C-alpha positions in Angstrom: -0.1 0.2 0.1 1.3 3.2 -1.2 1.5 5.9 1.9 2.4 8.7 0.2 2.5 9.5 -3.7 3.3 12.1 -6.1 0.5 12.5 -8.3 -0.5 16.0 -10.9 2.0 18.0 -9.9 0.9 17.5 -6.0 1.8 15.0 -3.1 -0.4 13.3 -1.5 -1.3 11.1 1.2 -3.6 7.6 1.8 -6.9 8.0 4.0 -8.4 6.0 5.9 -11.2 5.4 3.2 -8.4 4.1 0.5 -8.8 7.8 -1.7 -5.7 10.2 -1.6 -5.7 13.5 0.0 -3.3 16.3 -1.1 -0.3 16.8 1.6 -1.5 20.2 2.9 -4.8 18.7 3.8 -3.2 15.7 6.5 -4.1 16.6 10.2 -2.8 15.0 13.4 -5.0 11.8 13.3 -4.3 10.5 9.9 -0.9 11.3 10.4 -0.6 9.0 13.4 -2.2 6.1 11.3 -0.1 7.1 8.7 2.6 5.9 11.9 1.1 2.9 12.5 0.8 1.8 9.2 4.9 2.1 8.6 5.2 0.4 11.7 2.7 -2.3 11.2 2.5 -3.2 8.2 4.9 -5.2 6.0 4.5 -3.6 3.0 5.6 0.5 2.8 5.7 2.3 0.0 5.3 5.9 -0.5 7.0 7.9 -3.7 10.2 9.2 -3.5 10.6 12.6 -2.9 11.1 14.9 -5.6 10.6 18.8 -5.9 10.7 18.8 -9.9 7.7 16.4 -9.5 6.0 18.9 -6.7 5.2 21.9 -8.1 3.5 23.8 -5.2 6.4 25.1 -2.5 4.2 24.1 0.0 3.6 20.2 -0.8 7.2 20.4 -1.2 7.9 21.6 2.2 5.0 19.1 3.7 5.4 16.3 1.5 9.4 15.9 1.9 9.6 16.2 6.0 6.9 13.5 6.3 8.6 11.0 4.0 11.7 11.4 5.1 10.4 10.8 8.9 8.1 7.7 7.6 11.7 6.3 5.9 13.3 6.6 9.5 10.6 5.4 11.1 10.3 2.7 8.8 14.6 2.1 8.9 14.2 2.1 12.9 10.8 -0.4 13.5 12.2 -3.4 15.0 14.1 -1.2 17.1 11.4 0.8 18.2 9.0 -2.4 18.5 12.3 -4.0 20.9 12.0 -0.9 22.7 8.0 -1.0 23.3 8.5 -5.2 24.1 11.2 -4.0 27.0 9.1 -1.9 28.4 6.2 -4.2 28.6 8.1 -6.6 29.9 9.9 -4.3 33.1 6.0 -3.0 33.7 5.2 -7.2 33.5 7.9 -7.9 36.1 6.7 -5.6 38.5 3.2 -6.5 38.7 4.3 -10.3 39.1 6.5 -9.3 41.6 3.6 -7.5 43.7 1.4 -10.0 43.1 
């Protein structure tokens, strides 16, 4: 599933309903949903940032920032998963000791 794409000279993001919307209309909930997909889904795809393919300067800035952060997050995905498991294990051990 392609989370970010460049289409008709505009950056776009995948909405929950499967349709694409221009990147400057993204809000916090939609951004968090993209982060969840980045961490959880096996398939991860975004169009590589290309300032020549995106004509709107606001779209360029937003698309570049989001695509870099999602790509970095994807690279560090296992690290985040391991850290979450470690935190959960610590809390579980504390609970077990009290019980």
